C-alpha positions in Angstrom: -18.2 -27.9 -26.7 -17.3 -31.0 -28.6 -18.3 -31.9 -31.9 -20.3 -35.0 -30.0 -22.1 -32.8 -27.4 -24.4 -31.3 -30.5 -25.5 -27.8 -31.3 -27.7 -25.0 -29.2 -30.3 -26.3 -31.2 -30.3 -29.9 -30.4 -30.2 -28.8 -26.9 -33.1 -26.3 -27.5 -35.1 -29.4 -28.9 -34.4 -31.4 -26.1 -35.5 -29.1 -23.6 -38.5 -28.4 -25.2 -39.1 -32.4 -25.2 -38.6 -32.7 -21.6 -40.8 -29.6 -21.1 -43.9 -31.5 -22.3 -42.6 -34.6 -20.1 -43.2 -32.5 -17.2 -46.4 -31.0 -18.5 -47.8 -35.0 -19.2 -50.3 -35.8 -16.4 -50.2 -39.1 -17.1 -46.7 -39.3 -16.7 -45.0 -40.7 -13.7 -43.5 -39.1 -10.8 -40.1 -41.2 -11.5 -40.3 -40.0 -15.2 -40.8 -36.3 -13.7 -37.7 -36.4 -11.5 -35.6 -38.0 -14.3 -36.8 -35.4 -16.5 -36.1 -32.3 -14.2 -32.6 -33.7 -13.4 -31.8 -34.1 -17.4 -33.6 -30.7 -17.9 -31.3 -29.2 -14.9 -27.7 -30.2 -16.8 -29.0 -29.3 -20.3 -29.9 -25.9 -18.9 -26.4 -25.8 -17.5 -25.0 -27.1 -20.9 -26.9 -24.6 -22.6 -25.5 -21.8 -20.6 -21.9 -22.9 -21.3 -21.9 -23.5 -24.9 -24.7 -20.7 -26.1 -22.8 -18.3 -28.2 -22.8 -14.3 -27.8 -25.8 -12.9 -28.8 -24.1 -9.7 -30.1 -21.7 -12.0 -32.0 -24.4 -13.7 -33.8 -26.4 -10.3 -34.6 -23.1 -9.1 -36.3 -22.6 -12.1 -38.3 -26.3 -12.4 -39.5 -25.5 -8.4 -40.4 -22.5 -9.2 -42.2 -24.0 -12.0 -44.0 -27.2 -9.9 -44.9 -25.0 -7.3 -46.4 -22.6 -10.0 -48.5 -25.9 -10.8 -49.9 -26.9 -7.1 -51.0 -23.7 -6.6 -52.3 -24.5 -9.7 -54.9 -26.4 -8.8 -58.1 -30.2 -9.3 -58.0 -30.5 -9.9 -61.4 -29.3 -13.2 -63.0 -25.9 -13.3 -65.1 -26.9 -14.3 -68.3 -26.2 -18.0 -69.7 -23.2 -18.2 -72.1 -24.3 -19.7 -75.7 -27.8 -17.9 -76.0 -28.8 -16.1 -79.1 -27.2 -12.6 -78.5 -23.5 -14.3 -78.5 -24.3 -15.8 -82.1 -25.2 -11.8 -83.1 -21.9 -10.8 -81.3 -19.6 -12.6 -83.2 -21.4 -12.5 -86.6 -21.1 -8.5 -86.2 -17.3 -8.8 -85.2 -17.1 -10.8 -88.4 -18.7 -8.3 -90.7 -16.7 -5.8 -89.0 -13.5 -7.3 -89.4 -14.7 -8.0 -93.4 -15.5 -4.8 -94.0 -12.0 -3.0 -92.5 -10.0 -5.5 -94.9 
């Protein structure tokens, strides 16, 4: 599938829109016939381009595991007051050693 054909989600959105046209009682027979033929072509294209469900599941599982490995707590920003206290303590330690 090339990039111009659209994603699977776009095809599914188009299919939902066509289903609404088919269910519309005010739609003419010509509109319904066009919607049926478009729906059939989109379903064929969706079947060709649909990703493997098992591969998608494994991808999502791997993504979730990667997110679990990352730390939940935010890292402390540089330059907060503890950095200054650390530097002062190091200065006093070095001064006492000399």
